[in-house]
N, C-alpha and C positions, 0 to 999 in steps of 0.2 A: 445548708440543705443536705450536704453529703455527710456531715458529722455523725448524725444518728445512723445513717446507713453504714458508714465505715465502722462504727462501734457495735454493729449487729443488734441495734435496738429495734430496727424495723427491716423488712425485706425490700422495701422500696422507699425512696426519699419522700415521696408525697404522702406516705402514711404517718409521718411525724407531725402531730397536730400543732406544734409550736414553730414550724418553719413557714416561710413566706410562700413556698410552693404549695403547701397544703392549703393555705388561705386563698391563694389564687384559684386553686381548683375546687375547693370545697367550702370556702368561707362564705359568710353572709355578705350581702351587698354593702353592708355598713363597714366591713373590713377593707374593702377595696381602696377607699380614699386614703387610708393610713399607710398603704404600701407604696413605696417609692416607684415612680414610673420609670421605665427604661428609656434611654435615649434612642434606642433602635427597636424595631419590632422583634419579638422573639422568633427564632427560627422554627420551622416545622420540625417536629421530633425533639423539641427541647426537653421534655420530660425524660425521654430515653437517653438523651445526652447526660442529664443530671444523674441518672441511675447507672450509667456505664462506669466500670472500674477505672480508676486513675492509674497511670503508669508511675513507676518510680521517678522518672524524670519530671512529671507533672507535680508530684508531691514535693520533690526537691525545689522546684521553681516556686511553689507556693510558700515553702519554708523560707526561701530567700526573700520573698516579698514581705512576709511577716517580720522577718529580722530587720529589713531595711525600712519598713514602714512605707513601702511603695506599692502602687497598684499591681495586681497580677494580670499579666496578659502574655500569651505565648507568641512566638514567631516574630516576623518582621513588623507586624502592626505596631507593637509597642515602640520599637525604635523609630519608626516614621512619626508616630504621634508625639514621642518625646521631643523630637526636633521642632515640631509645630507648636507645642505647648510649653516648651522650656522645662521639661521634666527630666533633663539629663542628670540632675543630681540624684534623683530617686532611683535611677537604674544603675548607677555606678556604685562600687563598694564604698562603705563609709570610711572616713578618715583620710589622712594624707597619703599620697602615693608613696610607695617605698622608694628609698634612694637606691640608685644603682651603685654597686660597690666600686670604689675608686680603683683605677689601675695605675700603678706607679711604674713608669718607665724611666729608669735613671741612666740608661745607656751603658751599664756595666755588665 
């Protein structure tokens, strides 16, 4: 939804006719069944939230989610849900943990 807004193709996200927000707000009744339903009700002010600029930290977190192939969520919520749903592998960095350098104490 925000891609067209971030690329300055529209002034508001809901103006982009190929996004789900446009279809939710302006689409025909036939469009609604093909849109995925949300597990939770949308918050009041959702459209304004979508149109609000993202901080550098949010953009970096989205980039990490894309890189890892993991869900994007900010704050403690993701950590709590990762424990419940066994998503810990999706929020950790990829690959083996780095080895700690060995310290050699030879007593001399």
